VOKOLKOL-228724 format. One record per residue (C-alpha): z, y, x; residue number from 1; residue in three letters. Coordinates in steps of 0.1 Angstrom, whole numbers, plus 5000, padded with zeros to 4 digits. Each point is the difference from the previous one (the first is absolute). Layout:
! VOKOLKOL-228724
{zz: Z yy: Y xx: X nr: NUM rest: ALA} $
...
This chain:
! VOKOLKOL-228724
{zz: 4021 yy: 1323 xx: 6766 nr: 1 rest: MET} $
{zz: 4960 yy: 5007 xx: 5002 nr: 2 rest: SER} $
{zz: 4983 yy: 4987 xx: 5034 nr: 3 rest: GLU} $
{zz: 4969 yy: 5027 xx: 5006 nr: 4 rest: GLU} $
{zz: 4983 yy: 5005 xx: 5031 nr: 5 rest: THR} $
{zz: 4990 yy: 5032 xx: 5018 nr: 6 rest: VAL} $
{zz: 4972 yy: 5007 xx: 5022 nr: 7 rest: LYS} $
{zz: 5014 yy: 5015 xx: 5033 nr: 8 rest: ALA} $
{zz: 4983 yy: 5026 xx: 5023 nr: 9 rest: GLU} $
{zz: 4987 yy: 4972 xx: 5025 nr: 10 rest: GLY} $
{zz: 4985 yy: 4979 xx: 4968 nr: 11 rest: GLY} $
{zz: 5026 yy: 4971 xx: 4998 nr: 12 rest: GLU} $
{zz: 5015 yy: 4994 xx: 4967 nr: 13 rest: GLU} $
{zz: 5039 yy: 5002 xx: 4995 nr: 14 rest: LEU} $
{zz: 5026 yy: 4991 xx: 4974 nr: 15 rest: PRO} $
{zz: 5012 yy: 5027 xx: 4977 nr: 16 rest: LEU} $
{zz: 5035 yy: 4997 xx: 4990 nr: 17 rest: VAL} $
{zz: 5010 yy: 5023 xx: 4972 nr: 18 rest: THR} $
{zz: 5037 yy: 4988 xx: 4992 nr: 19 rest: SER} $
{zz: 5029 yy: 4973 xx: 5004 nr: 20 rest: GLY} $
{zz: 5015 yy: 4990 xx: 5033 nr: 21 rest: ALA} $
{zz: 4966 yy: 4993 xx: 5016 nr: 22 rest: ALA} $
{zz: 4993 yy: 5036 xx: 5000 nr: 23 rest: ALA} $
{zz: 5029 yy: 5008 xx: 5024 nr: 24 rest: ARG} $
{zz: 4992 yy: 4973 xx: 5025 nr: 25 rest: THR} $
{zz: 4962 yy: 4996 xx: 5003 nr: 26 rest: GLU} $
{zz: 4985 yy: 5025 xx: 5024 nr: 27 rest: PRO} $
{zz: 4975 yy: 5027 xx: 4985 nr: 28 rest: ARG} $
{zz: 4970 yy: 5016 xx: 5021 nr: 29 rest: PRO} $
{zz: 5011 yy: 5032 xx: 5011 nr: 30 rest: THR} $
{zz: 4983 yy: 5029 xx: 5017 nr: 31 rest: GLU} $
{zz: 5013 yy: 5016 xx: 5031 nr: 32 rest: PRO} $
{zz: 5019 yy: 5028 xx: 4998 nr: 33 rest: HIS} $
{zz: 4983 yy: 5034 xx: 5004 nr: 34 rest: PRO} $
{zz: 5019 yy: 5008 xx: 5032 nr: 35 rest: THR} $
{zz: 4995 yy: 4968 xx: 5017 nr: 36 rest: GLU} $
{zz: 4966 yy: 4994 xx: 5020 nr: 37 rest: PRO} $
{zz: 4973 yy: 4983 xx: 4983 nr: 38 rest: ARG} $
{zz: 4990 yy: 4969 xx: 5020 nr: 39 rest: PRO} $
{zz: 4964 yy: 5006 xx: 5014 nr: 40 rest: THR} $
{zz: 4974 yy: 4980 xx: 5014 nr: 41 rest: GLU} $
{zz: 4994 yy: 4997 xx: 5038 nr: 42 rest: PRO} $
{zz: 4970 yy: 5023 xx: 5009 nr: 43 rest: ARG} $
{zz: 4970 yy: 4982 xx: 5015 nr: 44 rest: PRO} $
{zz: 5002 yy: 5001 xx: 5038 nr: 45 rest: THR} $
{zz: 4963 yy: 5006 xx: 5008 nr: 46 rest: GLU} $
{zz: 4991 yy: 5031 xx: 5018 nr: 47 rest: PRO} $
{zz: 4986 yy: 5027 xx: 4979 nr: 48 rest: ARG} $
{zz: 4966 yy: 5014 xx: 5006 nr: 49 rest: PRO} $
{zz: 4996 yy: 5031 xx: 5018 nr: 50 rest: THR} $
{zz: 4984 yy: 5031 xx: 4983 nr: 51 rest: ALA} $
{zz: 4962 yy: 4989 xx: 5000 nr: 52 rest: ALA} $
{zz: 4970 yy: 5010 xx: 4980 nr: 53 rest: VAL} $
{zz: 4998 yy: 4977 xx: 4967 nr: 54 rest: GLU} $
{zz: 4970 yy: 4977 xx: 5003 nr: 55 rest: GLY} $
{zz: 4995 yy: 5006 xx: 5037 nr: 56 rest: ALA} $
{zz: 5011 yy: 4962 xx: 5008 nr: 57 rest: GLY} $
{zz: 5024 yy: 4973 xx: 4988 nr: 58 rest: SER} $
{zz: 5035 yy: 5003 xx: 5003 nr: 59 rest: SER} $
{zz: 4998 yy: 4972 xx: 5023 nr: 60 rest: ASP} $
{zz: 4993 yy: 5023 xx: 5031 nr: 61 rest: GLU} $
{zz: 5031 yy: 5019 xx: 4997 nr: 62 rest: HIS} $
{zz: 5029 yy: 4970 xx: 4998 nr: 63 rest: THR} $
{zz: 4995 yy: 4991 xx: 5035 nr: 64 rest: SER} $
{zz: 5036 yy: 4993 xx: 5015 nr: 65 rest: THR} $
{zz: 4989 yy: 5019 xx: 5035 nr: 66 rest: SER} $
{zz: 5000 yy: 5034 xx: 4982 nr: 67 rest: GLU} $
{zz: 5032 yy: 5016 xx: 5001 nr: 68 rest: SER} $
{zz: 5014 yy: 5014 xx: 4964 nr: 69 rest: PRO} $
{zz: 4998 yy: 5038 xx: 5017 nr: 70 rest: LEU} $
{zz: 4966 yy: 4996 xx: 5010 nr: 71 rest: ALA} $
{zz: 4987 yy: 5025 xx: 4970 nr: 72 rest: GLY} $
{zz: 5027 yy: 5024 xx: 5006 nr: 73 rest: ALA} $
{zz: 4993 yy: 5031 xx: 5017 nr: 74 rest: PRO} $
{zz: 5008 yy: 5003 xx: 5040 nr: 75 rest: ALA} $
{zz: 5035 yy: 5007 xx: 5013 nr: 76 rest: ALA} $
{zz: 5012 yy: 5035 xx: 5004 nr: 77 rest: GLN} $
{zz: 5006 yy: 5007 xx: 5036 nr: 78 rest: PRO} $
{zz: 5029 yy: 4998 xx: 5017 nr: 79 rest: GLN} $
{zz: 5022 yy: 5030 xx: 4995 nr: 80 rest: GLN} $
{zz: 5019 yy: 5018 xx: 5029 nr: 81 rest: SER} $
{zz: 5031 yy: 4982 xx: 5015 nr: 82 rest: GLU} $
{zz: 5024 yy: 5025 xx: 4988 nr: 83 rest: THR} $
{zz: 5011 yy: 5000 xx: 4967 nr: 84 rest: PRO} $
{zz: 4996 yy: 5025 xx: 4972 nr: 85 rest: LYS} $
{zz: 5029 yy: 5020 xx: 4991 nr: 86 rest: ARG} $
{zz: 5004 yy: 5011 xx: 4964 nr: 87 rest: HIS} $
{zz: 5002 yy: 5038 xx: 4994 nr: 88 rest: LEU} $
{zz: 5031 yy: 5013 xx: 5004 nr: 89 rest: ARG} $
{zz: 5020 yy: 5024 xx: 4976 nr: 90 rest: LYS} $
{zz: 5000 yy: 5036 xx: 5009 nr: 91 rest: THR} $
{zz: 5024 yy: 5028 xx: 4985 nr: 92 rest: ARG} $
{zz: 5003 yy: 5036 xx: 5009 nr: 93 rest: VAL} $
{zz: 5037 yy: 5014 xx: 4994 nr: 94 rest: GLY} $
{zz: 5025 yy: 5025 xx: 5011 nr: 95 rest: GLU} $
{zz: 5029 yy: 4991 xx: 5027 nr: 96 rest: VAL} $
{zz: 5033 yy: 5005 xx: 4985 nr: 97 rest: VAL} $
{zz: 5019 yy: 4985 xx: 5029 nr: 98 rest: SER} $
{zz: 4996 yy: 4995 xx: 5038 nr: 99 rest: ASN} $
{zz: 5036 yy: 4995 xx: 5010 nr: 100 rest: LYS} $
{zz: 4992 yy: 4965 xx: 5011 nr: 101 rest: MET} $
{zz: 4986 yy: 4989 xx: 5032 nr: 102 rest: ASN} $
{zz: 4962 yy: 4992 xx: 4998 nr: 103 rest: LYS} $
{zz: 5005 yy: 4999 xx: 4960 nr: 104 rest: THR} $
{zz: 4991 yy: 5026 xx: 4977 nr: 105 rest: ILE} $
{zz: 5005 yy: 5000 xx: 4958 nr: 106 rest: VAL} $
{zz: 4969 yy: 5008 xx: 4981 nr: 107 rest: VAL} $
{zz: 4999 yy: 5011 xx: 4966 nr: 108 rest: ALA} $
{zz: 4969 yy: 4990 xx: 4982 nr: 109 rest: VAL} $
{zz: 4993 yy: 5018 xx: 4964 nr: 110 rest: VAL} $
{zz: 4975 yy: 4985 xx: 4979 nr: 111 rest: ARG} $
{zz: 4991 yy: 5014 xx: 4965 nr: 112 rest: ARG} $
{zz: 4996 yy: 4973 xx: 4975 nr: 113 rest: VAL} $
{zz: 4997 yy: 5003 xx: 4960 nr: 114 rest: PRO} $
{zz: 5034 yy: 4990 xx: 4983 nr: 115 rest: HIS} $
{zz: 4994 yy: 4966 xx: 4983 nr: 116 rest: THR} $
{zz: 5009 yy: 5011 xx: 4966 nr: 117 rest: LYS} $
{zz: 4992 yy: 5037 xx: 4998 nr: 118 rest: PHE} $
{zz: 4973 yy: 5002 xx: 5021 nr: 119 rest: GLY} $
{zz: 5012 yy: 5031 xx: 5021 nr: 120 rest: LYS} $
{zz: 4993 yy: 5004 xx: 5033 nr: 121 rest: ILE} $
{zz: 5036 yy: 4994 xx: 5019 nr: 122 rest: VAL} $
{zz: 5006 yy: 4999 xx: 5041 nr: 123 rest: LYS} $
{zz: 5015 yy: 4970 xx: 5010 nr: 124 rest: ARG} $
{zz: 5015 yy: 5004 xx: 5040 nr: 125 rest: THR} $
{zz: 5002 yy: 4968 xx: 5019 nr: 126 rest: LYS} $
{zz: 5019 yy: 5002 xx: 5035 nr: 127 rest: LYS} $
{zz: 4987 yy: 4979 xx: 5030 nr: 128 rest: PHE} $
{zz: 5014 yy: 4994 xx: 5033 nr: 129 rest: TYR} $
{zz: 4974 yy: 5007 xx: 5026 nr: 130 rest: VAL} $
{zz: 4997 yy: 4992 xx: 5037 nr: 131 rest: HIS} $
{zz: 4997 yy: 5030 xx: 5024 nr: 132 rest: ASP} $
{zz: 4992 yy: 4990 xx: 5032 nr: 133 rest: GLU} $
{zz: 5001 yy: 5034 xx: 5020 nr: 134 rest: HIS} $
{zz: 5030 yy: 5018 xx: 4974 nr: 135 rest: ASN} $
{zz: 4970 yy: 5025 xx: 4995 nr: 136 rest: GLN} $
{zz: 5005 yy: 5008 xx: 4964 nr: 137 rest: CYS} $
{zz: 5024 yy: 5027 xx: 4985 nr: 138 rest: ALA} $
{zz: 5018 yy: 5005 xx: 4968 nr: 139 rest: ILE} $
{zz: 4972 yy: 5016 xx: 4975 nr: 140 rest: GLY} $
{zz: 4970 yy: 4983 xx: 5017 nr: 141 rest: ASP} $
{zz: 4972 yy: 4988 xx: 4980 nr: 142 rest: LEU} $
{zz: 4988 yy: 4964 xx: 5016 nr: 143 rest: VAL} $
{zz: 4980 yy: 4973 xx: 4994 nr: 144 rest: ARG} $
{zz: 5016 yy: 4963 xx: 5003 nr: 145 rest: VAL} $
{zz: 4984 yy: 4966 xx: 5000 nr: 146 rest: GLU} $
{zz: 5015 yy: 4965 xx: 4989 nr: 147 rest: GLU} $
{zz: 5008 yy: 4979 xx: 5029 nr: 148 rest: THR} $
{zz: 5017 yy: 4968 xx: 5008 nr: 149 rest: ARG} $
{zz: 5040 yy: 5002 xx: 4991 nr: 150 rest: PRO} $
{zz: 5016 yy: 5018 xx: 5032 nr: 151 rest: LEU} $
{zz: 5036 yy: 4998 xx: 4988 nr: 152 rest: SER} $
{zz: 5020 yy: 4994 xx: 4968 nr: 153 rest: ARG} $
{zz: 4982 yy: 5029 xx: 4979 nr: 154 rest: LEU} $
{zz: 4975 yy: 5011 xx: 5024 nr: 155 rest: LYS} $
{zz: 4962 yy: 4991 xx: 4987 nr: 156 rest: ARG} $
{zz: 4980 yy: 5030 xx: 5012 nr: 157 rest: TRP} $
{zz: 4989 yy: 5019 xx: 5028 nr: 158 rest: GLN} $
{zz: 4990 yy: 5035 xx: 5007 nr: 159 rest: LEU} $
{zz: 4961 yy: 5006 xx: 5001 nr: 160 rest: VAL} $
{zz: 5000 yy: 5037 xx: 5007 nr: 161 rest: GLU} $
{zz: 5016 yy: 5034 xx: 4992 nr: 162 rest: VAL} $
{zz: 4980 yy: 5018 xx: 4975 nr: 163 rest: LEU} $
{zz: 5020 yy: 5035 xx: 5000 nr: 164 rest: LYS} $
{zz: 5028 yy: 5008 xx: 5024 nr: 165 rest: HIS} $
């Protein structure tokens, strides 16, 4: 068995064992696994200098502790209105296929989409349960509906306007 030394990353010399029982018992220097995070050195805690023209002065001018770290940032945006901004709601145009329920209509919306494999334009029909507060729609009407909060187990849309009576 031969005893040789190997320089490790840090510059220290470690014994190199090539065979025998000692090869199994002595620890070898290993690199961390690629998925493990590498140890990092702590970052300096001194404040970063703000953007300044090079050569305009020493960097000691910018290291005062009374200066806030956001001093170089642009001024804050003015306060927005108190009412939160609501996302745009989806709207669909479809034909009324049923009005037999009280304050509820069923609207069939037809979409024309390309077939996933063949590319031919095909019709896809989806039925929506829509809230009709005044029971104003008749079967066959063309209506515009808008997405809303859940009103019942199936109703998530409300009537916006009747386009064609």
